[in-house]
C-alpha positions in Angstrom: -19.1 -7.2 -9.1 -22.1 -5.9 -7.1 -21.6 -5.7 -3.4 -23.3 -3.9 -0.6 -23.5 -4.1 3.2 -25.7 -2.3 5.7 -24.1 1.0 6.6 -22.3 1.8 3.4 -24.4 4.9 3.0 -23.1 6.3 6.3 -19.6 5.7 4.9 -20.5 7.7 1.8 -21.8 10.5 4.0 -18.6 10.6 5.9 -16.6 10.9 2.6 -18.9 13.6 1.4 -18.1 15.7 4.5 -14.5 15.0 4.8 -13.1 14.3 1.3 -15.1 16.2 -1.3 -12.9 15.3 -4.3 -13.1 11.6 -3.6 -16.8 11.9 -3.0 -17.2 13.6 -6.4 -15.4 10.5 -7.9 -17.7 8.2 -5.9 -20.8 9.9 -7.3 -19.4 9.6 -10.8 -19.0 5.8 -10.4 -21.7 3.4 -11.4 -24.2 2.7 -8.6 -23.1 -0.9 -8.4 -19.5 0.1 -7.5 -20.4 2.8 -5.0 -20.9 0.7 -1.8 -17.5 -1.0 -1.8 -15.7 2.2 -2.8 -17.5 4.2 -0.2 -16.4 1.9 2.5 -12.8 1.9 1.5 -12.8 5.7 1.0 -14.3 6.1 4.5 -11.5 3.9 6.0 -8.9 6.0 4.2 -10.5 9.1 5.5 -10.5 7.8 9.1 -6.7 7.1 8.7 -6.0 10.4 7.1 -7.6 12.5 9.8 -6.5 10.4 12.8 -3.0 12.1 13.1 -4.7 15.5 13.2 -7.4 14.8 15.7 -5.3 16.1 18.6 -2.0 17.6 19.6 -0.4 14.5 21.1 1.4 12.3 18.6 1.1 9.2 20.9 -2.7 9.6 21.0 -2.7 9.8 17.2 -0.6 6.7 17.0 -3.1 4.9 19.2 -6.0 5.9 16.9 -4.1 4.4 14.0 -3.3 1.2 15.9 -7.0 0.9 16.7 -7.7 0.7 13.0 -4.8 -1.7 12.4 -6.4 -3.9 15.0 -9.9 -3.5 13.5 -8.9 -4.9 10.1 -7.0 -7.9 11.6 -9.8 -9.0 13.9 -12.1 -11.8 12.8 -15.2 -10.2 14.4 -16.6 -6.7 13.5 -16.6 -3.8 15.9 -19.7 -1.7 16.5 -18.5 1.4 14.5 -20.1 3.1 11.4 -17.0 2.4 9.3 -15.5 -0.7 11.0 -18.7 -2.7 10.6 -19.1 -2.3 6.8 -15.3 -2.5 6.4 -15.2 -5.9 8.1 -18.0 -7.1 5.8 -16.1 -5.9 2.7 -12.9 -7.6 3.9 -14.8 -10.9 4.4 -16.8 -10.8 1.3 -14.1 -9.6 -1.1 -11.2 -11.4 0.6 -9.2 -8.2 1.0 -5.8 -8.8 2.6 -5.7 -7.4 6.2 -1.9 -6.9 5.9 -2.4 -4.3 3.1 -5.1 -2.5 5.0 -2.8 -2.5 8.1 0.0 -1.1 5.9 -2.2 1.9 5.1 -2.6 2.6 8.8 1.0 2.1 9.6 2.1 4.5 6.8 0.1 7.3 8.4 2.3 7.2 11.5 4.5 9.7 9.6 1.7 12.2 9.8 1.7 12.0 13.6 5.2 13.5 14.0 7.1 16.5 12.7 10.2 14.7 11.3 10.9 14.8 7.6 11.0 11.6 5.6 14.3 9.9 6.0 15.0 9.8 2.3 13.3 9.5 -1.1 12.7 5.8 -0.6 10.8 6.5 2.6 8.7 9.1 0.8 8.0 6.7 -2.1 7.0 3.9 0.4 4.6 6.4 2.1 2.8 7.1 -1.2 2.8 3.4 -2.1 1.3 2.3 1.2 -1.3 5.0 1.3 -2.6 6.1 -2.1 -1.2 3.2 -4.1 -2.7 0.6 -1.8 -6.0 2.4 -1.7 -6.3 2.3 -5.5 -5.2 -1.3 -5.6 -7.7 -2.5 -3.0 -10.4 -0.5 -4.6 -9.8 -2.4 -7.9 -9.6 -5.7 -5.9 -13.0 -4.9 -4.2 -14.6 -4.6 -7.6 -13.1 -7.9 -8.8 -9.7 -7.0 -10.3 -7.0 -9.6 -10.3 -3.4 -9.2 -9.1 -2.1 -7.6 -12.3 -5.0 -5.1 -12.3 -4.1 -4.2 -8.7 -0.5 -3.8 -9.6 -1.3 -1.3 -12.4 -3.8 0.5 -10.1 -1.1 0.8 -7.4 1.2 2.6 -9.9 -1.6 4.9 -10.9 -2.5 5.5 -7.3 1.1 6.4 -6.5 1.0 9.1 -9.1 -2.4 10.3 -7.8 -1.1 10.3 -4.3 1.9 12.4 -5.3 -0.4 15.0 -6.9 -2.5 15.2 -3.8 0.5 15.4 -1.6 2.0 18.3 -3.6 -1.3 20.2 -3.2 -1.1 19.7 0.5 2.5 20.9 1.0 1.6 24.4 2.2 -0.9 23.1 4.7 1.5 20.5 6.0 4.2 23.2 6.4 1.7 25.4 8.3 1.2 22.5 10.7 4.9 22.2 11.4 5.7 19.3 9.0 8.6 19.0 6.6 6.8 17.3 3.7 9.5 17.2 1.0 13.1 15.8 1.3 14.1 18.6 -1.1 11.9 21.6 -1.6 13.9 23.4 -4.2 12.0 24.2 -7.4 14.2 22.0 -9.5 13.8 19.1 -7.1 10.0 19.6 -7.0 9.9 19.6 -10.8 11.9 16.4 -10.9 9.6 14.8 -8.4 6.6 15.7 -10.5 8.4 14.3 -13.5 8.8 11.0 -11.6 5.0 11.0 -10.9 4.3 11.6 -14.6 6.6 8.6 -15.5 4.6 6.4 -13.1 1.4 7.6 -14.6 2.7 6.9 -18.1 3.7 3.4 -17.1 0.2 2.7 -15.7 -1.4 4.1 -18.8 0.7 1.8 -21.0 -0.7 -1.2 -19.1 -4.3 0.1 -18.9 -5.6 -3.0 -20.7 -4.9 -4.9 -17.5 -7.7 -3.0 -15.8 -11.1 -4.6 -16.5 -13.9 -2.3 -17.5 -15.9 -3.4 -14.4 -13.1 -2.0 -12.1 -12.3 1.3 -13.8 -14.6 3.2 -11.4 -11.9 2.6 -8.8 -9.5 4.9 -10.7 -11.9 7.9 -10.9 -10.3 9.6 -7.8 -7.2 10.2 -9.9 -8.9 12.3 -12.5 -6.8 15.4 -11.7 -3.5 13.6 -11.5 -2.0 14.3 -15.0 -2.9 17.9 -15.1 -1.7 18.7 -11.6 1.6 16.9 -12.1 2.2 18.6 -15.5 1.5 21.9 -13.8 4.0 21.2 -11.0 6.6 20.0 -13.4 6.3 23.2 -15.6 6.0 25.6 -12.7 7.2 24.1 -9.4 6.6 27.3 -7.5 2.9 26.6 -7.7 3.5 23.9 -5.0 5.2 26.1 -2.4 2.9 29.0 -3.1 -0.3 27.0 -2.8 -1.3 27.6 -6.4 -1.3 24.0 -7.6 -5.0 23.6 -8.6 -7.3 23.2 -11.5 -10.1 25.5 -12.5 -13.6 24.3 -11.5 -14.5 24.0 -15.2 -11.4 21.8 -15.8 -12.1 19.7 -12.6 -15.6 18.9 -13.6 -14.8 18.4 -17.3 -12.0 15.9 -16.6 -14.0 13.9 -14.1 -17.0 13.7 -16.5 -14.7 12.7 -19.4 -13.0 9.9 -17.4 -16.4 8.6 -16.1 -17.9 8.5 -19.5 -15.0 7.2 -21.5 -13.3 5.0 -18.9 -9.9 6.4 -20.1 -7.4 7.8 -17.6 
């Protein structure tokens, strides 16, 4: 479903500067899908960087609350992301509650406490990456079942990205994993691979017109397989693909539509 609103190009520019991997996926998407995806990715970027914009956790929480208020208000605010986001919410009937959940989940990033348990960690991935993938599919016209499958795929993609970020989070004083022992990390990666397999088994629920929304997960399988086989890559900051593999996997997914 083609959609565009004034200002989406500015959103794409923000993503280009702040989230290079997601921007690469955006550029691999069809031109018709880019405006809606750019707006959602810019919103996600604003949420992701809000907790790190200053040293005061309360200020960071206020930034997140600002965004939670933005998506709930009937009138748009004069902001380069808030304006196009409001138009997308209106035109694609995106649920404000799910967009607010994305903001609320990021409150964990504002503080130094560890996740309370595995369930809290799972919910964080579901409300951040899982919801982003689901809403991206919704913005391109996917129904409830397609969104459900995308959410599972997004959970796995979020886990892969989170594992890559573990060293940086630790350097900033965070306690990212409830159990950082190699065996536990390998098991966690295995859970991610199971979620990925479940989503792939239901891939027929994802209409062809919405598959561009899944492009940001192009590295997921390889990264999780790497973490499961050698969990020390996570702690040592070696969890990554070669540039050749990164480019090749993205091109393959964009051309074939398979993930």
